[in-house]
Structures are given as C-alpha cells and as structure tokens.
N, CA, C and O atoms as a GROMACS GRO file, in nm:
protein
  404
    1MET      N    1   0.092  -0.136  -0.013
    1MET     CA    2  -0.032   0.051  -0.016
    1MET      C    3   0.115   0.154  -0.016
    1MET      O    4   0.223   0.136   0.041
    2LEU      N    5   0.078   0.240  -0.086
    2LEU     CA    6   0.123   0.337  -0.111
    2LEU      C    7   0.060   0.450  -0.038
    2LEU      O    8  -0.058   0.482  -0.054
    3SER      N    9   0.158   0.523   0.059
    3SER     CA   10   0.175   0.626   0.182
    3SER      C   11   0.109   0.809   0.046
    3SER      O   12   0.140   0.817  -0.072
    4LEU      N   13   0.045   0.888   0.102
    4LEU     CA   14   0.050   1.012   0.030
    4LEU      C   15   0.110   1.044  -0.003
    4LEU      O   16   0.090   1.137  -0.082
    5GLN      N   17   0.224   1.004   0.019
    5GLN     CA   18   0.360   1.068   0.007
    5GLN      C   19   0.400   1.065  -0.163
    5GLN      O   20   0.412   1.146  -0.255
    6GLU      N   21   0.408   0.943  -0.144
    6GLU     CA   22   0.474   0.842  -0.269
    6GLU      C   23   0.384   0.861  -0.378
    6GLU      O   24   0.421   0.900  -0.488
    7THR      N   25   0.261   0.834  -0.347
    7THR     CA   26   0.139   0.885  -0.406
    7THR      C   27   0.152   1.001  -0.521
    7THR      O   28   0.122   0.988  -0.640
    8LEU      N   29   0.202   1.110  -0.460
    8LEU     CA   30   0.177   1.188  -0.488
    8LEU      C   31   0.329   1.284  -0.563
    8LEU      O   32   0.363   1.377  -0.636
    9LEU      N   33   0.373   1.181  -0.483
    9LEU     CA   34   0.572   1.168  -0.582
    9LEU      C   35   0.554   1.109  -0.723
    9LEU      O   36   0.602   1.119  -0.836
   10LEU      N   37   0.468   1.051  -0.664
   10LEU     CA   38   0.454   0.919  -0.855
   10LEU      C   39   0.322   1.015  -0.913
   10LEU      O   40   0.296   0.996  -1.032
   11ALA      N   41   0.236   1.120  -0.840
   11ALA     CA   42   0.180   1.193  -0.922
   11ALA      C   43   0.259   1.323  -1.018
   11ALA      O   44   0.249   1.347  -1.138
   12ALA      N   45   0.335   1.389  -0.914
   12ALA     CA   46   0.466   1.484  -0.939
   12ALA      C   47   0.537   1.467  -1.078
   12ALA      O   48   0.538   1.543  -1.175
   13PHE      N   49   0.608   1.323  -1.054
   13PHE     CA   50   0.665   1.269  -1.173
   13PHE      C   51   0.630   1.285  -1.325
   13PHE      O   52   0.681   1.339  -1.424
   14LEU      N   53   0.487   1.192  -1.288
   14LEU     CA   54   0.353   1.217  -1.421
   14LEU      C   55   0.415   1.320  -1.441
   14LEU      O   56   0.527   1.317  -1.491
   15PHE      N   57   0.335   1.463  -1.397
   15PHE     CA   58   0.350   1.555  -1.441
   15PHE      C   59   0.491   1.661  -1.476
   15PHE      O   60   0.537   1.746  -1.552
   16SER      N   61   0.503   1.619  -1.414
   16SER     CA   62   0.694   1.672  -1.495
   16SER      C   63   0.748   1.568  -1.618
   16SER      O   64   0.832   1.598  -1.703
   17THR      N   65   0.709   1.496  -1.610
   17THR     CA   66   0.754   1.416  -1.717
   17THR      C   67   0.625   1.434  -1.848
   17THR      O   68   0.652   1.388  -1.960
   18GLY      N   69   0.487   1.504  -1.824
   18GLY     CA   70   0.405   1.539  -1.935
   18GLY      C   71   0.482   1.705  -1.957
   18GLY      O   72   0.524   1.738  -2.068
   19ILE      N   73   0.488   1.759  -1.886
   19ILE     CA   74   0.550   1.881  -1.935
   19ILE      C   75   0.701   1.881  -1.983
   19ILE      O   76   0.757   1.977  -2.036
   20PHE      N   77   0.742   1.788  -1.962
   20PHE     CA   78   0.888   1.773  -2.003
   20PHE      C   79   0.844   1.737  -2.171
   20PHE      O   80   0.885   1.815  -2.258
   21ILE      N   81   0.760   1.618  -2.211
   21ILE     CA   82   0.694   1.577  -2.339
   21ILE      C   83   0.642   1.754  -2.445
   21ILE      O   84   0.682   1.800  -2.552
   22ILE      N   85   0.548   1.798  -2.349
   22ILE     CA   86   0.501   1.894  -2.411
   22ILE      C   87   0.627   2.030  -2.470
   22ILE      O   88   0.602   2.100  -2.568
   23LEU      N   89   0.743   2.041  -2.395
   23LEU     CA   90   0.830   2.132  -2.470
   23LEU      C   91   0.909   2.104  -2.535
   23LEU      O   92   0.949   2.179  -2.625
   24THR      N   93   0.976   1.940  -2.503
   24THR     CA   94   1.032   1.879  -2.604
   24THR      C   95   1.010   1.829  -2.761
   24THR      O   96   1.086   1.804  -2.854
   25ARG      N   97   0.846   1.827  -2.741
   25ARG     CA   98   0.828   1.733  -2.861
   25ARG      C   99   0.810   1.826  -2.977
   25ARG      O  100   0.776   1.944  -2.969
   26GLN      N  101   0.839   1.756  -3.093
   26GLN     CA  102   0.812   1.855  -3.205
   26GLN      C  103   0.638   1.777  -3.285
   26GLN      O  104   0.559   1.824  -3.366
   27ASN      N  105   0.641   1.641  -3.208
   27ASN     CA  106   0.518   1.537  -3.288
   27ASN      C  107   0.344   1.613  -3.237
   27ASN      O  108   0.344   1.673  -3.130
   28ALA      N  109   0.208   1.606  -3.314
   28ALA     CA  110   0.172   1.677  -3.202
   28ALA      C  111   0.076   1.557  -3.130
   28ALA      O  112  -0.027   1.586  -3.068
   29ILE      N  113   0.125   1.422  -3.147
   29ILE     CA  114   0.099   1.318  -3.113
   29ILE      C  115   0.103   1.297  -3.006
   29ILE      O  116   0.020   1.269  -2.920
   30ALA      N  117   0.304   1.322  -3.014
   30ALA     CA  118   0.364   1.294  -2.899
   30ALA      C  119   0.274   1.418  -2.765
   30ALA      O  120   0.249   1.396  -2.647
   31ILE      N  121   0.252   1.515  -2.832
   31ILE     CA  122   0.240   1.690  -2.739
   31ILE      C  123   0.120   1.582  -2.647
   31ILE      O  124   0.147   1.521  -2.544
   32LEU      N  125  -0.013   1.581  -2.720
   32LEU     CA  126  -0.151   1.483  -2.709
   32LEU      C  127  -0.052   1.387  -2.581
   32LEU      O  128  -0.093   1.416  -2.468
   33MET      N  129   0.034   1.311  -2.579
   33MET     CA  130   0.061   1.153  -2.502
   33MET      C  131   0.104   1.273  -2.408
   33MET      O  132   0.026   1.280  -2.313
   34GLY      N  133   0.194   1.360  -2.404
   34GLY     CA  134   0.244   1.491  -2.229
   34GLY      C  135   0.091   1.578  -2.200
   34GLY      O  136   0.085   1.625  -2.086
   35VAL      N  137  -0.008   1.599  -2.270
   35VAL     CA  138  -0.104   1.653  -2.257
   35VAL      C  139  -0.201   1.519  -2.157
   35VAL      O  140  -0.273   1.563  -2.068
   36GLU      N  141  -0.198   1.414  -2.171
   36GLU     CA  142  -0.245   1.280  -2.143
   36GLU      C  143  -0.182   1.262  -2.023
   36GLU      O  144  -0.246   1.247  -1.919
   37LEU      N  145  -0.090   1.261  -2.027
   37LEU     CA  146   0.005   1.273  -1.907
   37LEU      C  147  -0.021   1.370  -1.775
   37LEU      O  148  -0.036   1.348  -1.655
   38ILE      N  149  -0.020   1.459  -1.836
   38ILE     CA  150  -0.053   1.584  -1.693
   38ILE      C  151  -0.201   1.495  -1.630
   38ILE      O  152  -0.231   1.447  -1.521
   39LEU      N  153  -0.282   1.509  -1.791
   39LEU     CA  154  -0.416   1.504  -1.698
   39LEU      C  155  -0.460   1.383  -1.622
   39LEU      O  156  -0.570   1.370  -1.568
   40ASN      N  157  -0.325   1.262  -1.623
   40ASN     CA  158  -0.329   1.148  -1.524
   40ASN      C  159  -0.271   1.152  -1.382
   40ASN      O  160  -0.262   1.080  -1.283
   41SER      N  161  -0.233   1.285  -1.429
   41SER     CA  162  -0.152   1.302  -1.220
   41SER      C  163  -0.240   1.327  -1.188
   41SER      O  164  -0.291   1.277  -1.088
   42VAL      N  165  -0.300   1.421  -1.266
   42VAL     CA  166  -0.447   1.491  -1.160
   42VAL      C  167  -0.550   1.444  -1.122
   42VAL      O  168  -0.627   1.490  -1.037
   43ASN      N  169  -0.558   1.338  -1.190
   43ASN     CA  170  -0.629   1.221  -1.199
   43ASN      C  171  -0.592   1.150  -0.996
   43ASN      O  172  -0.640   1.174  -0.885
   44ILE      N  173  -0.494   1.068  -1.045
   44ILE     CA  174  -0.417   1.063  -0.908
   44ILE      C  175  -0.363   1.141  -0.773
   44ILE      O  176  -0.323   1.088  -0.669
   45ASN      N  177  -0.370   1.231  -0.794
   45ASN     CA  178  -0.438   1.391  -0.722
   45ASN      C  179  -0.538   1.369  -0.628
   45ASN      O  180  -0.557   1.366  -0.506
   46PHE      N  181  -0.604   1.355  -0.753
   46PHE     CA  182  -0.834   1.392  -0.665
   46PHE      C  183  -0.762   1.245  -0.582
   46PHE      O  184  -0.694   1.285  -0.487
   47VAL      N  185  -0.761   1.147  -0.589
   47VAL     CA  186  -0.779   0.971  -0.558
   47VAL      C  187  -0.733   1.026  -0.462
   47VAL      O  188  -0.790   1.070  -0.363
   48ALA      N  189  -0.582   1.024  -0.500
   48ALA     CA  190  -0.496   1.038  -0.330
   48ALA      C  191  -0.582   1.075  -0.216
   48ALA      O  192  -0.622   1.007  -0.121
   49PHE      N  193  -0.604   1.217  -0.252
   49PHE     CA  194  -0.640   1.291  -0.123
   49PHE      C  195  -0.817   1.301  -0.126
   49PHE      O  196  -0.878   1.394  -0.074
   50ASP      N  197  -0.873   1.204  -0.186
   50ASP     CA  198  -0.988   1.159  -0.114
   50ASP      C  199  -0.944   1.045  -0.044
   50ASP      O  200  -0.952   1.044   0.079
   51ARG      N  201  -0.887   0.923  -0.121
   51ARG     CA  202  -0.817   0.855   0.013
   51ARG      C  203  -0.821   0.839   0.097
   51ARG      O  204  -0.910   0.783   0.161
   52PHE      N  205  -0.681   0.903   0.143
   52PHE     CA  206  -0.613   0.953   0.242
   52PHE      C  207  -0.672   1.055   0.343
   52PHE      O  208  -0.661   1.037   0.464
   53LEU      N  209  -0.740   1.170   0.284
   53LEU     CA  210  -0.775   1.247   0.361
   53LEU      C  211  -0.885   1.271   0.348
   53LEU      O  212  -0.922   1.319   0.455
   54PHE      N  213  -0.981   1.265   0.268
   54PHE     CA  214  -1.165   1.287   0.331
   54PHE      C  215  -1.237   1.209   0.309
   54PHE      O  216  -1.350   1.210   0.357
   55ASP      N  217  -1.186   1.102   0.217
   55ASP     CA  218  -1.254   0.924   0.309
   55ASP      C  219  -1.376   0.920   0.221
   55ASP      O  220  -1.436   0.812   0.214
   56ARG      N  221  -1.424   1.035   0.146
   56ARG     CA  222  -1.574   1.041   0.060
   56ARG      C  223  -1.508   1.025  -0.073
   56ARG      O  224  -1.386   1.015  -0.084
   57ILE      N  225  -1.604   1.022  -0.189
   57ILE     CA  226  -1.639   0.996  -0.244
   57ILE      C  227  -1.595   1.068  -0.391
   57ILE      O  228  -1.576   1.025  -0.505
   58ASP      N  229  -1.590   1.187  -0.335
   58ASP     CA  230  -1.599   1.319  -0.423
   58ASP      C  231  -1.458   1.307  -0.484
   58ASP      O  232  -1.464   1.310  -0.607
   59GLY      N  233  -1.354   1.297  -0.442
   59GLY     CA  234  -1.203   1.261  -0.562
   59GLY      C  235  -1.257   1.206  -0.652
   59GLY      O  236  -1.271   1.243  -0.768
   60ASN      N  237  -1.290   1.119  -0.603
   60ASN     CA  238  -1.337   0.921  -0.724
   60ASN      C  239  -1.404   0.962  -0.886
   60ASN      O  240  -1.357   0.942  -0.998
   61ILE      N  241  -1.585   1.055  -0.826
   61ILE     CA  242  -1.673   1.128  -0.868
   61ILE      C  243  -1.541   1.212  -0.976
   61ILE      O  244  -1.527   1.179  -1.093
   62ALA      N  245  -1.469   1.304  -0.920
   62ALA     CA  246  -1.396   1.388  -1.026
   62ALA      C  247  -1.277   1.327  -1.073
   62ALA      O  248  -1.219   1.398  -1.155
   63ALA      N  249  -1.235   1.248  -1.055
   63ALA     CA  250  -1.152   1.176  -1.133
   63ALA      C  251  -1.210   1.073  -1.246
   63ALA      O  252  -1.142   1.009  -1.326
   64ILE      N  253  -1.342   1.073  -1.233
   64ILE     CA  254  -1.408   0.999  -1.357
   64ILE      C  255  -1.440   1.068  -1.438
   64ILE      O  256  -1.441   1.049  -1.559
   65ILE      N  257  -1.484   1.190  -1.356
   65ILE     CA  258  -1.537   1.330  -1.494
   65ILE      C  259  -1.411   1.383  -1.560
   65ILE      O  260  -1.400   1.419  -1.677
   66ASN      N  261  -1.304   1.382  -1.454
   66ASN     CA  262  -1.187   1.396  -1.555
   66ASN      C  263  -1.153   1.324  -1.686
   66ASN      O  264  -1.103   1.372  -1.788
   67ILE      N  265  -1.199   1.171  -1.654
   67ILE     CA  266  -1.137   1.067  -1.776
   67ILE      C  267  -1.282   1.098  -1.885
   67ILE      O  268  -1.284   1.082  -2.007
   68MET      N  269  -1.355   1.129  -1.827
   68MET     CA  270  -1.426   1.121  -2.009
   68MET      C  271  -1.394   1.259  -2.049
   68MET      O  272  -1.367   1.272  -2.169
   69ILE      N  273  -1.390   1.380  -1.964
   69ILE     CA  274  -1.323   1.460  -2.038
   69ILE      C  275  -1.246   1.461  -2.136
   69ILE      O  276  -1.270   1.505  -2.248
   70ALA      N  277  -1.119   1.396  -2.084
   70ALA     CA  278  -0.976   1.378  -2.105
   70ALA      C  279  -1.034   1.259  -2.288
   70ALA      O  280  -1.016   1.262  -2.409
   71ALA      N  281  -1.110   1.170  -2.174
   71ALA     CA  282  -1.134   1.112  -2.317
   71ALA      C  283  -1.172   1.114  -2.497
   71ALA      O  284  -1.132   1.057  -2.598
   72SER      N  285  -1.319   1.265  -2.439
   72SER     CA  286  -1.351   1.328  -2.519
   72SER      C  287  -1.252   1.445  -2.613
   72SER      O  288  -1.295   1.515  -2.705
   73GLU      N  289  -1.128   1.440  -2.566
   73GLU     CA  290  -1.068   1.602  -2.598
   73GLU      C  291  -0.972   1.523  -2.666
   73GLU      O  292  -0.918   1.582  -2.760
   74VAL      N  293  -0.921   1.363  -2.639
   74VAL     CA  294  -0.834   1.296  -2.722
   74VAL      C  295  -0.909   1.226  -2.835
   74VAL      O  296  -0.850   1.167  -2.925
   75ALA      N  297  -1.082   1.239  -2.823
   75ALA     CA  298  -1.138   1.224  -2.987
   75ALA      C  299  -1.116   1.293  -3.106
   75ALA      O  300  -1.077   1.261  -3.218
   76VAL      N  301  -1.171   1.456  -3.019
   76VAL     CA  302  -1.112   1.555  -3.147
   76VAL      C  303  -1.014   1.607  -3.114
   76VAL      O  304  -1.034   1.712  -3.176
   77ALA      N  305  -0.895   1.626  -3.054
   77ALA     CA  306  -0.777   1.622  -3.129
   77ALA      C  307  -0.722   1.526  -3.183
   77ALA      O  308  -0.627   1.541  -3.260
   78LEU      N  309  -0.772   1.412  -3.152
   78LEU     CA  310  -0.720   1.274  -3.334
   78LEU      C  311  -0.722   1.330  -3.409
   78LEU      O  312  -0.636   1.363  -3.490
   79ALA      N  313  -0.905   1.372  -3.387
   79ALA     CA  314  -0.938   1.406  -3.532
   79ALA      C  315  -0.904   1.575  -3.626
   79ALA      O  316  -0.888   1.598  -3.746
   80ILE      N  317  -0.906   1.656  -3.518
   80ILE     CA  318  -0.797   1.704  -3.554
   80ILE      C  319  -0.666   1.768  -3.680
   80ILE      O  320  -0.636   1.848  -3.768
   81ILE      N  321  -0.612   1.594  -3.552
   81ILE     CA  322  -0.428   1.620  -3.642
   81ILE      C  323  -0.505   1.546  -3.765
   81ILE      O  324  -0.542   1.612  -3.862
   82ILE      N  325  -0.521   1.444  -3.757
   82ILE     CA  326  -0.575   1.365  -3.866
   82ILE      C  327  -0.599   1.421  -3.994
   82ILE      O  328  -0.537   1.390  -4.096
   83SER      N  329  -0.703   1.516  -3.984
   83SER     CA  330  -0.731   1.624  -4.089
   83SER      C  331  -0.625   1.712  -4.101
   83SER      O  332  -0.582   1.716  -4.216
   84ILE      N  333  -0.566   1.789  -4.018
   84ILE     CA  334  -0.412   1.801  -4.075
   84ILE      C  335  -0.277   1.756  -4.135
   84ILE      O  336  -0.182   1.818  -4.182
   85PHE      N  337  -0.304   1.618  -4.118
   85PHE     CA  338  -0.211   1.490  -4.114
   85PHE      C  339  -0.259   1.515  -4.327
   85PHE      O  340  -0.182   1.540  -4.419
   86ARG      N  341  -0.432   1.491  -4.331
   86ARG     CA  342  -0.469   1.444  -4.470
   86ARG      C  343  -0.423   1.559  -4.542
   86ARG      O  344  -0.416   1.529  -4.662
   87SER      N  345  -0.371   1.735  -4.510
   87SER     CA  346  -0.421   1.795  -4.563
   87SER      C  347  -0.277   1.849  -4.597
   87SER      O  348  -0.286   1.908  -4.705
   88LEU      N  349  -0.160   1.852  -4.553
   88LEU     CA  350  -0.038   1.882  -4.474
   88LEU      C  351   0.049   1.731  -4.558
   88LEU      O  352   0.135   1.716  -4.644
   89ARG      N  353   0.018   1.700  -4.525
   89ARG     CA  354   0.162   1.583  -4.473
   89ARG      C  355   0.226   1.587  -4.328
   89ARG      O  356   0.336   1.536  -4.304
   90THR      N  357   0.189   1.618  -4.284
   90THR     CA  358   0.262   1.648  -4.176
   90THR      C  359   0.197   1.709  -4.048
   90THR      O  360   0.135   1.815  -4.061
   91VAL      N  361   0.210   1.637  -3.898
   91VAL     CA  362   0.227   1.666  -3.813
   91VAL      C  363   0.301   1.709  -3.673
   91VAL      O  364   0.282   1.728  -3.553
   92GLU      N  365   0.400   1.711  -3.778
   92GLU     CA  366   0.449   1.866  -3.698
   92GLU      C  367   0.441   1.963  -3.607
   92GLU      O  368   0.364   2.036  -3.669
   93ALA      N  369   0.465   2.029  -3.492
   93ALA     CA  370   0.385   2.163  -3.424
   93ALA      C  371   0.479   2.251  -3.472
   93ALA      O  372   0.430   2.351  -3.420
   94ASP      N  373   0.643   2.323  -3.573
   94ASP     CA  374   0.659   2.327  -3.574
   94ASP      C  375   0.642   2.388  -3.731
   94ASP      O  376   0.650   2.500  -3.783
   95LYS      N  377   0.619   2.279  -3.768
   95LYS     CA  378   0.532   2.360  -3.951
   95LYS      C  379   0.377   2.348  -3.956
   95LYS      O  380   0.338   2.289  -4.056
   96LEU      N  381   0.306   2.379  -3.894
   96LEU     CA  382   0.169   2.385  -3.894
   96LEU      C  383   0.115   2.507  -3.850
   96LEU      O  384   0.021   2.517  -3.772
   97ASP      N  385   0.199   2.633  -3.919
   97ASP     CA  386   0.182   2.711  -3.906
   97ASP      C  387   0.058   2.830  -4.045
   97ASP      O  388   0.059   2.950  -4.069
   98SER      N  389  -0.034   2.706  -4.107
   98SER     CA  390  -0.111   2.703  -4.197
   98SER      C  391  -0.184   2.744  -4.108
   98SER      O  392  -0.174   2.866  -4.123
   99LEU      N  393  -0.264   2.724  -4.010
   99LEU     CA  394  -0.374   2.777  -3.936
   99LEU      C  395  -0.344   2.949  -3.878
   99LEU      O  396  -0.457   2.984  -3.844
  100LYS      N  397  -0.306   2.997  -3.867
  100LYS     CA  398  -0.225   3.165  -3.850
  100LYS      C  399  -0.378   3.241  -3.954
  100LYS      O  400  -0.479   3.182  -3.993
  101GLY      N  401  -0.350   3.343  -3.966
  101GLY     CA  402  -0.432   3.416  -4.032
  101GLY      C  403  -0.386   3.502  -4.141
  101GLY      O  404  -0.466   3.572  -4.203
   0.00000   0.00000   0.00000
C-alpha cells in the first residue's frame, strides 16, 4: 500500500514528465500524449487526496469526470490531427503554421 507522499511523488513525476514531453517534442501526437500524462497525474491527485484525507467519494467522482473529459478531448484532438495530416502530410508542430490568419 502506498502512502500519500509516495502517491503524490508519483503524480509529480507524471506531471513533470508530461510537461517535459510537451516542451521538447515536435510531433503533435507526442504532445497530446504529454497532455494525457498531465491529466492522469491530476486524476491520481484527486483519488489520493480523497483516499487519504477525506475518505469520501468526491475525489473519485472528480477523477471519473476528468477521465470522461480527457477521452472526449483525445477524440477531438486526434480528429483534428488526422485532418491536418491529410491536408499538409505532416504532424510536426513547427510546420503547422497554416492555421495562422
């Protein structure tokens, strides 16, 4: 069984890994994976604080809502990425300047 501190360290590691991926990768799908890591670290925090401090179901409900929002976000983002790839033949974030006005 993990303690609260160990769980928060895991969430902090996932969050910092997600930030690192977002800042260093150029591939749009890799950036999307970094965003998902950040959202998963938030879910771990919700469940950890609910389990160790409050002992209610509120954190679990917030995590489930966050998972549903993340799933819809992934579906929309992947649809946009596929559409951009079909028109530009690339998903490199540096080359996606055609959306500028």
